[in-house]
N, C-alpha and C positions, 0 to 999 in steps of 0.2 A: 511882667504880665500879671493881670489880676484874675482871681478865681472867685467870683461872687459866692457861689454855693459853698465852696470850701471855707471862705472867710466867715460866712454866717455860721457854719458848723463850729469853727474854732472859737468864735465869739460866744456861741452857746455853751461850749465847754468851759470857757473862762468864767461865764456867769454861774455855771454849776459848781465850779471849783470855789468861787467866792461864797456861794450859799453853804457849801460844805464846811467852810472855814468859820462860819458865824459863831459856833460854840467857843472858839478860842479868841475871838476878837476882843472881849473884855479884858483878857489877860495881857494883851499886847503892850499897852502903855506902861504898866508897872514893870513888866519883864524887860522891856526895852530900856527903861531908865536904869534898872539894875545892871543889865548887861553893859550899857554904855559906861556906867561908873566903874565897873570892874574890868572893862576891856575884854569881856568874854566874846569869843568868836561867834559870829552869827548876827550881830546887831551893831549898828553904829559905824561911822567911817573908820577905816583903818583896821577893821576886824579881820580875823584870820581868814574868814571865808572870802574876803575881797582880795586877799593877797594871791598873786599868781607866782608861785615858786616854780623853778625849773624841775624837770623830772628827777634830776639827781643833783645833790649839793655835796660838797666835800666837808666831812667832819674832821677837823684838825686833831681833836683829841684821840679819835680811834684810827685815823688814817684811812677811813673808808668813806664811800659815798652814802648819802642818806636820801630818803624820799619820803613823801607824806603817806601816812596810813590814817585817813581821816584827818583830825587836827594834830595828830602826833607825828613826829619825825622818827623814822626807823631806818635801820640799815637797809640799803637796797636789796641785799641778799636775803633779808628776812621777809620782805613784803609778800612775795609769792606765797610763802607758807601761811602767812597771816590771812591773806585773802582766801586761800584754799580752805582754811579752817572756818571762815565766815560762811562760805557757800556750802560746805558740808553740813553746817547746822541748819541753814535756811532752805536747803533743797526740797524737803518734803512739803513745805508750806509756801514755796516761792510763788506759784501762780495765784494762790488764794490771796496772799499778801499784796501782790501787784494789783489785783482787783480792788482790795480794800483801800490801799494807799492812794490810788488814783481815781477811785469811784468808777472803775471800769474804763476810764478814758484812755489808758495805755493801749487798749484794743483798737481804738480809732487811730491813734498815732501809728501803730504797726500796720494797720490796713493801708494807711496813706503812704507809708514808707514803701510797702511792697508794690503799690500802684505806680511808683516812680521807677522801680527796678527795670521794667520792660523785658519780660520774659520772651524767649523765642525758642523754637524746637531745637533740641540737640545741645543746648547751652550747659555750661557747668557753673553752678552757683555755690558760693561758699558763705556760710553764716558763722561768724566767729563769736565766741562767748555765747553760743547759741543754746547751751544747756538744755532746757526743757523743750526746745523746738518751736516756740511760739512764732518766730519769724520764718524759720525754715519751712514749717508746715504750710504756711500761707503761700510761700514761693512755690513749693512743690505742687500744691493744688492748682495754682495759676498756670504753672508750666505744663502739667498733665492736660489741663483743659485746652491750652494752646496747641499742644501736640495732637490731641484728639480732633480739634477743629481743622488742623492741616490735613489729617488723614481723610476726614470727610470731604474736604474740598478736592482732594486728590483721588477720590473714589476708593479710599482705603478700607473697603468692607472686609477684604480677606486678611487673614493674619500675616504680619510681616515677620519673617524668620530672622531678619538682620536687626539685632538690638543696637547697632552703632548709631542709629538716628535718634535714639532716646536720650534725653538729657540726664543730668546728674545734680542732685542737691546734697551738699555735705554740711553736716553740723559739726563744728569743732568747738571744744571747750577744754580748758586746762583741768577742770574738776570732774573726775569720773563719777562722783555722786550725782552731779547735775546731768551728765550724759545718760546715766541709768534712768533718771526720771524721764528724760526725753524719749528713750527707747520704750519705756513702759507706755507712755502716752501715744507713741506712734503705733504700737500694737493695739491699743484701745480704739484708736481712730481708723484702724485698718489701712495704714499707709505703707506697710512693708511689702505689698505685693509687687511682683516683677512684670505682670502682664494684666491687660484689661480682660473684660468678659469674652472678647473675640480672639484672645491670644496675642494681641499686639503688645510688644514691649512698651513699658511706660517708664517715665523718668524715675531713676532710682533714688533712694534715700540712704545716706551713710552717716555713721557717727564716728568721729575720730578725735582722740585726745591729743591736745597740742597747746603749746604756749604761743599766744598771739605775736610775741616778739620774734619767734623762729618756728614757724609752722612747718610740718613735715610734708610739704607739697612742692612740686617742681616749679621753677621759674616759668612765667608766661603760660600758666595752665588754667587760669580762672577767668571767666567772662564777667561775672559780677560778684562783688564782695559786700556783705553787710555785717555790721556789728552794732547791736542795739543794747544800750544800757550796760556796756561792758568795757568800753575804752578807758573809763575813769578808774577801773580796777587793775589796769596794767601797770607794771612797775615803771617802764620806760615808754611813754606815749609816742615819742618820736620814732623809736625803734620799731614799734608796732606798725606805725604808718609806713615806714620804709619797707617793712616786710610785706605789707599789703600791696604796695606798689610793685615789689618784686614778683609777686604771685600773679598779678593781673596780666592778661594778654594785652598787646597794643590795641587801644580802643576800648579796653575794659573800664568799668566804672566802680568806684568805691562809694559806699554810703555809710554814714555813722548817724544813728539816732541816739541822742544822749540828753540826759537832764542838763539844763543849761542855766542861764542867769537872767532872771526877771528884772527889768529896769523900771517899769512904770508903776506908780502908786495908784490906788492902794493895794494892788495885787501883790506887789513885792513884800510889803510888810505882813500881809495876811499869810502869804505863802511861807515866809520865814517862820512865823509863829506856828503854823500848821506843821511844818517840817520838824521843828525841834520839840514841840509839845505832843503832837498827836501820833506821828509815825513811830517813834520809839515805844510809846505806850501801846500802840496796836501790836507791835512786835512782841511786847511782853505778854499781852493778853492772848493773842492768837497763837504765836509760835513759841511762847515762853522763852524769849530771847531778846531782851531789850538791847543788849550791848551790840549785837550784830546790826540791828537796824539803826542804832545811833551812828555806827560807822558808815552805813550807807548814806545817811543824811549828810554827814561831815564830808564824805568823799565827793558829793555833788558840789559842795561849796568850794572845795579845793581844786576842782576840775577847771581847766583853762576856759576863759570866756570865749564867746563866739569868734571874735576877731583874732584872738591869740591862736585858737585851734586852726583857723583858716591859714594863718601864717605858717604854722607847723606843717600843714598839708602841702603847702607850696615848697617848703624846705625838703620834704620827703620826695618831691619830684612830680606831684600831681599838677595837672593843668585844668583850666576852666573851673577853678575851685569856687564853691558858693555855699551859702547856708540859708536856711529858711526857719524862722522861729515859729513854733507851734504853741498855742495857748499862752500867748503873751511872753514867750521865752521860757516857760517852764521846761520845755525841751526844745531841741533844734535838730534838724536834719542837715548834716554836712555832706557834700558830695564833691567828687573830683574824678578826672579821667587820667588814665595812663596813655600818653600819646605816642610813645616810641617803644 
């Protein structure tokens, strides 16, 4: 199915991204030659960013499994703590950095993701790795609007005393620092209320600390599940997908919005140069933390390509699995259903 308006929007975003990359264009050729000659990850065929390693590999020397942390291999048991440390550092400036790194385009991607969720009154939505609430707040507003519309159509001018018809949006993140930022933002935006002006119960908002590989929610309890720019930070991607499948009700749908792999030139070369030259520098200048943003760039390159993630979702049990590239593959939305 084609979507002309949406396609024009994403082409415009791609054009904007290219214009944003102009300052680093002159450095591309020399840097690419250097990286190719040294085998540095990020450029040239066979570079580390093109390799798709499994979630866990066996380290014969230590007798333990290893996984990637950016371009480094670390013990699987260590990655969770390393990722936690990164997001503890970036939490206060996370939203500002997202705006700067994407020139604000991440907001359009998230709006489009939420438009695909399909909210309905009384639903339970889970946003994993939701941290500061960017996606969850969008879902909550859409859900409350849908519930208010249903009340108007049903002549619901009088207060409803039964809150059971109100939906529920849950933000889950492994990092309490990120959740704290989300809770602060929810208070700032006035999203914590339990009723509307007429006393009608409205969809609730909750924050729950949890690991995406083993979340503290019952089987078959979630209608829709989103994870935006978080799956690549999980130690075991397949296990997180299996846990998402466990949580969903039959007929429930999973969505993953994640940075992905650009295939077409010249956008690919420009995007590589921007990622490795500009993003860490922005992190250093704005957040005083170059190292954490270097990791974030590297983690994107190590994340499975679109087709590989699609296969992993099928292995986890999802059906009708599909993906859609946005902005030329800078990111992609993956989705699938739990059918039984």
